[in-house]
N, C-alpha and C positions, 0 to 999 in steps of 0.2 A: 433193548433186553426185556425178556419175559412178555414179549409182544402178544403171543397166543395164550399165555397162562390161563386167564380169566375163562376163556372160551373152552379150553381143555378140561378145566376143573368143573364148569358148569356141565359139559357133557358127562362127566365122570359121576355125577350126582345121580343120575338116572341108573337104577339098579339093574345089572345084568341079569338076563334071563338064566334060569338052570334050577337045579334042584334045591330045595328050602333046607338051610342049615338050622332051622330054628330049634329042632330037636336036640342038636349036638352041643354039649357044654362049650362055651366059648374057649376055655382053655384048649380044647382038643383041636380046635381050627387053627390055633396058631403056628404049629409047625409046618403045615401044609402052605398056609398063607406065607410064611417066612421064605419057604423054599420057592415059591412063585417069585417073591420080590428079588431075592437075591440070584435067581437063575435068569434074569433078564440079560439080554446079550450086551456086552461092553463090560464096564466096570460099574459096581453097585456097592454103595457104602451105606451102612443103616445103623442108628441108635434110637432105642426108646429107654427113657430114664425116668425114675422118680426123682424129684426135686427135694432132697433132704436138707437139713441144716447144715451138714457136712459138705454139701455139694451134690451134683448129680450121681445117682446110683443107677447103673444102667441095668436092664433087665432083658434086653434084646439087642444084640450087636451083630454086625458083620462088618469087619475091616472098619471100625468106627472112628479110629485115628488116622485114616489114610485120607491126605489132602486129595481133593479133586477140583475141577473147574465147577463153580457154584453160581455163575451168572449173576443175576440181580440180587440174589441172597446177600451179598456183600453190602447192601443198604442197611443191613442190620447192624454193621459196624459203624456206620455213620450216625444211625440213631443213637448208639450207645455213647459215643463220643459228644454228640450234642447234648445228651442226658448229663454227661460228666461235666460239661462247660455250664449248664444251666446250674447244676447242685453246687457248682464251686463259685457261682456268682459272675461268671464271665459273659454270660448270655442270658437273655429271657426268651421264653417261647414267643412273647409278643413283639420281639425286635424286627423292625423292618428293614430289609437288605434289598438292594437291586438284584433282578433276575440276570444271570449270567448268560454266556453266549449259548445259544441253543445246542441241543445234542439232536439224536435221532429218536423217533417214538421207541419204545412205549411211553405213553403219557400224554399230556396236552400243552405243557407249557412251551414246548418248541415253536408253537404257534404264536406264542405271545411276543410282544416287542422286548427285545433285550433291554435292560435296565428298569423294567416294570417293578414298582415297589411291591414286596410281597414280605409277610412274616415268616419266621422261622418254623412257627408252628404249621402254616399252610404248606410250606415246603416240605416238612417232615411227612404231613399227613399224605400228601400226593406221592411222595416218594415211596411210602410203605403201601398205601392203599391202592394205588394205581400204577405203582413201579415206574414213575416218572423219571425219566433218565435226565432231563434239564433240570428238575428239582434236585436230583442227587449231585449234580455236578456244581451246581450253585452252592449247596451245602458244604461239598468238599473244598470248594474256594473259601468260603467263609470260615469253616473251622480250622483249615490249615491241614495240608496234606501231611506235614511233619507231625502234627498232633494225633491225626488219625492213625498214622503208622505207630506211634509211640502207645497209643491206647490199646492195640491190638492184645499184646501180651497179658494186659491187666485185665481185659474182659473174657480171656481164656482160649486164645488162638496160640496153639502150640508152636508153630512154625511161621512167626511173622515174616521171616526174611523172604518168604515166597511171594508176598504181597508188597514188596519194597522195590521201586517206588509203587504207591498205590494209585491205580489208574483211575481217571474219570471215564465216564461212558464214552465221551467224545473221542478221547484218546484211543480206547479200545476199538471203536468204529474205524478210526483212521487206520490203526494197524492191521485191522482185519481185511479193510477194503479199500484202502488208499494204495500207495505206491507198494508193490510186492517186496522191493528191497528193503522198505523200512522193517518189516516184520523179521526179516532174515537178519538184519543188523541188530534188532531188539533181542533175538534170541541169543545172538552171540555176545552181547555186551554184558558187562557186569553192572552192578547197581548205579555206580557212578556215570557209566556210559548210558545207561537208559536214562537217567535223569537228564543228562545233556541233550538226548534225543527228545524228551519232553518239552524242555526249554527251547529248544532249537526248531527242527524241521516239522515236528509234530504240532507244535504251537500255532503254526501259521496255516493249518488246513482246517477249513469249515467244514463241519459235519454235512450240511446241505449241499456241498459240492462233490461228495463222493459218488461214484459210478454206481448207481442202483442195480445195474445189471449184472454185478457181481453177487448180489443178495440172491443167491440160487436155492436156498433151502437146505444146504448141505453143510455139514460142520467146517468151520474155518478157525484155524489156529486155536483150538480150545486148549492145546497144552503149552500156549506161548502167550498170546495176548489175553490174558484173563484174570479173575480173581480166584484165590485158591484158598479152600478150608476143608477141613474134615466135618463129618456129621457132629463128632463129639466137640469140635470147635463151635459149631452153630448152637449145640444145645447149651454149652457153658456161656455164650454170649446171651441166649434167651434168658437163662438163669440169673445173669448179670442184671440184665434188664429188670427182672422181676424183683431181685434183691435191692435194686437202687432205690426203691421206695417213691419213684416218680409215677403218680397216676397217669399223667398224659401219655408216657410212652406205652403203657398198657392200653390205653384208649385208642392211640393211632394203630397198635397191632390188632385191635379187634374190629376195626372198621370193615375189612374184606376178609371174611372168614376162608375165603379161599374155595372150600368145598361148600355144600349147600347149606343155607342158613338153617334149616330144619336140624341138621347134625349139630351144628353150633349151640342150638338152644337145648341140646341134651347135657351140655356141660355149664358148670357155674361161670366159666371164662373160656373164651377160645380166640387166641391169637395166631396169626398167620403171616409169614411171607415166604415167598416162593422166588424162584429165578429160572428162566427158560430161554433157550435159544437153540438152534440146530446143533445135536450132539450133547445138550447139557439140559438137565432137569435137576431142580432142587427144591424140596418141599419141607417146610419148617413149621412145626406147631408148638405153641405154648398153651397148656390146657390146665384147667382146674375142674375136677369132677365134682360131683354133687355131694360127695362126702369131705370135700374140701382140701383134698390131696392134689398137689402140683405135680404136673408131668410134662415132659417135652419129648418130641419125636422129630428127627431130621432124616431124610433119605436124599441121596446124591447119586445121580446116574450120569455117566459119560459114556460117549461112544464116538471116537474121532472118526470112525470110519464110515458110519451111516447115520441117518436121522433117526430118532427115537420114536418108539410107540408111546408117545407122551399120555394119551388118555388111559392106556393100561396101567402105568403106575400110578395115575391119579385114583383110577378106580381100586386098585389094590391098597393104596393108603387109606382110602375112605373105609375100606372093609377093616383095617387095622384099627382104626379110631373107633368104629363102631363096638369092636371087641373090648376096647379099652375104657369105654365110658361108664 
């Protein structure tokens, strides 16, 4: 998941040709830009919020509470649960654990031997900065699927039942690209039936043995085998991470700014986590401007019928952040 996002965002860093907006006040540019974002084909949800003492105060929204598929943005939830366990004294960032079974890219740990010793800090750093799927799956196993599910309401996810049971990336790949009967059964099953599938047939399938010919670049089961959240959920999660007081989490979110580093330098703090797969794009930013005000922005775009023009949304979001800085 998020396999192409770094390249997409790098391309978006190149300003588009066109008439200069330099003489136009930034506030005057927002309505047209907002219209371009929400007018993209498919389903688009968006929120931009100031992070106040009382919680996020939104100032730009489009169906901000609507849950959609978010791809690798679910890794923010794993980071939050890791932070909770560290703060509770259950884990330490320096704890060494064995690397779990490999998933598929993105990332690099799928190439490492299973069982390789690795710290929780390194797993989280790779999961956030490189969207490493094998790192995420190992963390899910170490933290506990049940504990991650229990954390969702506490960090601000309004409809946690949509993510129960909480999938690993390997399980999602198996549902999307394994036996087609599996995803049909998954869709028809209740939560208990889905857990039985995870513990049974899905557990036996190795990600590396999936038929790669089915990876066609078109959306696959994005309404069934996915992680679901609204932009408002993701902003509340970012705000929870900010409020947690754990500096390590903020350091990890700032490793890869997603957009160009020059834009990131215009902010006192610039954190990012995205998610990308065919038919799904999610971009989430935790920001602190030079005046000290904290902000968060999340955009989620889904289209189950066709691939997305991903560079276009990346470029639009860059323009929005330029106006916000």
